[in-house]
C-alpha positions as CSV (number, residue, x, y, z in Angstrom):
1,M,33.8,88.4,76.2
2,K,34.3,88.6,80.0
3,K,37.4,86.4,79.7
4,F,38.8,88.8,77.1
5,E,38.1,91.9,79.4
6,L,39.7,90.0,82.4
7,T,42.8,89.2,80.3
8,K,43.0,92.8,79.1
9,T,42.6,94.2,82.6
10,L,45.2,91.8,83.9
11,F,47.6,92.8,81.1
12,L,47.1,96.5,81.8
13,A,47.7,96.0,85.5
14,V,50.9,94.1,84.9
15,A,52.0,96.7,82.4
16,F,51.2,99.5,84.9
17,V,53.1,97.8,87.7
18,G,56.1,97.2,85.4
19,A,56.1,100.8,84.3
20,I,56.1,102.0,87.9
21,S,58.9,99.6,88.7
22,I,61.0,100.8,85.9
23,A,60.3,104.4,86.7
24,S,61.2,103.9,90.4
25,C,64.5,102.2,89.5
26,G,65.5,105.0,87.2
27,G,64.6,107.5,89.9
28,S,66.8,105.9,92.5
29,K,69.8,106.0,90.2
30,K,69.3,109.6,89.6
31,A,69.0,110.2,93.3
32,V,72.4,108.5,93.9
33,S,74.1,110.6,91.1
34,D,72.6,113.8,92.5
35,Q,74.4,113.2,95.8
36,F,77.7,114.0,94.3
37,V,78.6,117.5,93.2
38,K,81.7,116.8,91.2
39,E,84.7,114.5,90.9
40,I,87.7,115.6,92.9
41,V,91.1,115.7,91.2
42,T,93.9,115.5,93.8
43,P,97.1,117.4,92.9
44,C,100.4,115.6,93.5
45,S,98.6,112.3,94.0
46,D,99.9,108.8,94.1
47,E,98.3,108.1,90.8
48,D,100.6,110.6,89.1
49,F,103.6,110.3,91.4
50,H,103.8,106.6,92.1
51,S,107.1,104.8,92.7
52,D,108.4,103.3,89.5
53,K,111.5,101.6,88.1
54,T,113.6,104.7,88.3
55,H,112.3,106.6,91.5
56,F,111.0,106.0,94.9
57,R,108.1,108.5,95.6
58,G,105.9,109.5,98.5
59,T,102.9,111.8,98.5
60,G,101.2,113.7,101.3
61,N,98.7,116.5,102.0
62,A,97.6,118.5,104.9
63,Q,95.4,121.5,105.7
64,S,95.6,124.3,108.2
65,T,94.7,127.9,108.7
66,N,98.4,128.5,108.9
67,L,100.3,128.1,105.6
68,S,103.6,127.0,107.1
69,T,101.9,124.4,109.3
70,A,100.1,123.0,106.3
71,K,103.3,122.8,104.3
72,R,105.2,121.2,107.2
73,K,102.5,118.5,107.8
74,A,102.2,117.7,104.1
75,N,106.0,117.3,103.8
76,L,106.1,115.1,106.9
77,D,103.3,113.0,105.4
78,A,105.0,112.7,102.0
79,N,108.4,111.9,103.6
80,A,106.9,109.2,105.8
81,M,105.2,107.6,102.8
82,L,108.5,107.7,100.9
83,A,110.5,106.3,103.8
84,A,108.0,103.4,104.3
85,G,108.2,102.5,100.6
86,V,112.0,102.7,100.5
87,N,112.4,100.7,103.7
88,R,110.0,98.0,102.6
89,T,111.7,97.6,99.2
90,I,115.2,97.6,100.6
91,K,114.2,95.1,103.3
92,T,112.8,92.8,100.5
93,V,115.9,93.2,98.4
94,T,118.3,92.6,101.3
95,D,116.3,89.5,102.4
96,R,116.3,88.1,98.9
97,Y,120.0,88.9,98.3
98,T,121.3,87.4,101.5
99,Q,119.3,84.3,100.9
100,D,120.7,83.9,97.4
101,I,124.4,84.2,98.3
102,T,126.7,81.6,99.9
103,V,129.2,82.9,102.4
104,G,131.0,81.5,105.4
105,D,128.8,83.0,108.1
106,A,125.7,83.9,106.3
107,S,123.8,85.2,109.3
108,E,126.6,87.6,110.3
109,F,126.8,88.9,106.7
110,A,123.1,89.3,106.5
111,E,123.0,91.3,109.8
112,K,125.9,93.5,108.8
113,F,124.5,94.0,105.3
114,E,121.1,94.9,106.6
115,D,122.5,97.4,109.1
116,M,124.6,99.0,106.4
117,T,121.6,99.3,104.0
118,R,119.4,100.8,106.7
119,S,122.1,103.4,107.4
120,V,122.4,104.3,103.7
121,V,118.6,104.6,103.4
122,S,118.5,107.0,106.3
123,Q,121.3,109.2,104.8
124,T,119.7,109.1,101.3
125,L,116.3,110.1,102.6
126,N,117.8,113.3,103.9
127,N,118.4,114.3,100.2
128,V,114.9,113.9,98.7
129,S,113.7,116.3,96.0
130,T,110.2,117.7,95.6
131,A,108.5,116.4,92.5
132,C,105.2,118.3,92.9
133,N,103.9,121.0,95.3
134,K,100.5,122.6,95.1
135,T,98.9,125.0,97.6
136,L,95.2,125.8,97.5
137,L,93.2,128.2,99.7
138,N,89.5,127.3,100.2
139,K,86.6,129.7,101.0
140,D,86.9,129.1,104.7
141,G,90.5,130.3,104.8
142,L,92.1,126.9,105.1
143,Y,95.3,126.2,103.2
144,H,95.4,122.8,101.6
145,V,99.0,121.7,100.6
146,F,99.7,118.7,98.4
147,V,103.3,117.4,98.0
148,A,105.1,114.6,96.2
149,V,108.7,113.8,97.0
150,E,111.2,111.4,95.3
151,V,114.6,109.9,95.4
152,A,116.3,108.3,92.4
153,K,116.8,104.5,92.5
154,D,120.3,104.9,91.0
155,E,121.3,107.3,93.9
156,M,120.2,104.7,96.4
157,L,122.1,101.9,94.6
158,N,125.3,104.0,94.2
159,N,125.2,104.9,97.9
160,I,124.9,101.3,98.9
161,S,127.7,100.2,96.5
162,D,130.0,103.1,97.8
163,R,129.4,102.1,101.4
164,I,130.0,98.4,100.7
165,S,133.3,99.2,98.9
166,K,134.5,100.9,102.2
167,D,133.8,97.8,104.3
168,D,136.4,95.0,103.8
169,R,134.2,92.2,105.1
170,L,131.2,93.1,103.0
171,R,133.2,93.9,99.9
172,L,134.6,90.3,99.8
173,D,131.2,88.7,99.7
174,Y,129.3,91.3,97.7
175,D,128.0,90.4,94.3
176,K,127.1,93.8,92.9
177,M,125.4,92.5,89.7
178,K,123.2,90.1,91.6
179,F,122.2,92.8,94.1
180,E,121.3,95.2,91.3
181,N,119.3,92.6,89.5
182,I,117.2,91.9,92.6
183,F,116.9,95.6,93.2
184,N,115.7,96.3,89.7
185,E,113.2,93.4,89.9
186,E,111.7,94.9,93.1
187,M,111.5,98.4,91.5
188,S,109.6,97.0,88.5
189,K,107.1,95.4,90.9
190,L,106.6,98.8,92.5
191,E,105.8,100.3,89.1
192,N,103.2,97.5,88.5
193,E,101.5,98.2,91.8
194,R,100.0,101.5,90.6
195,P,96.6,102.3,92.0
């Protein structure tokens, strides 16, 4: 009989410890979830305004007690993100393109071609359009501005082709179809890099 009571007591002790363990695990999960008030939805975010196969895009946000300062900072942030994305893609396209072509002095062509595309990118980035713009005012009197800017891929391609057509040396060695194919491949990669 004592053996039965010992087994019963041992069983109850194990059950009690198990119940406490389960309760404490459940309690810690609740404590973690109680730390967060709510999920934040960011207006004009990269999730919604990400570069894709038709547009380069950049997003930015800023806050200030002065509305015009917040807008200026958000626009600077968005334009910097856009410029970085465009420059990175154009550099990749230019590198791939100049490696794929065969011309007399390939290094001279590559250098001149890269300088020309850099110039076109700078000019095109002066003509960006605003895809999204949201301004919020919080309880503390801070303006929070969210911005997304964009430039069309076709505009960039057309500007590069127009510039090449005006340069006798580049025009001779330029394969427009090959360049556009590489450009389109890189734009498709951008679309697949979504966060």
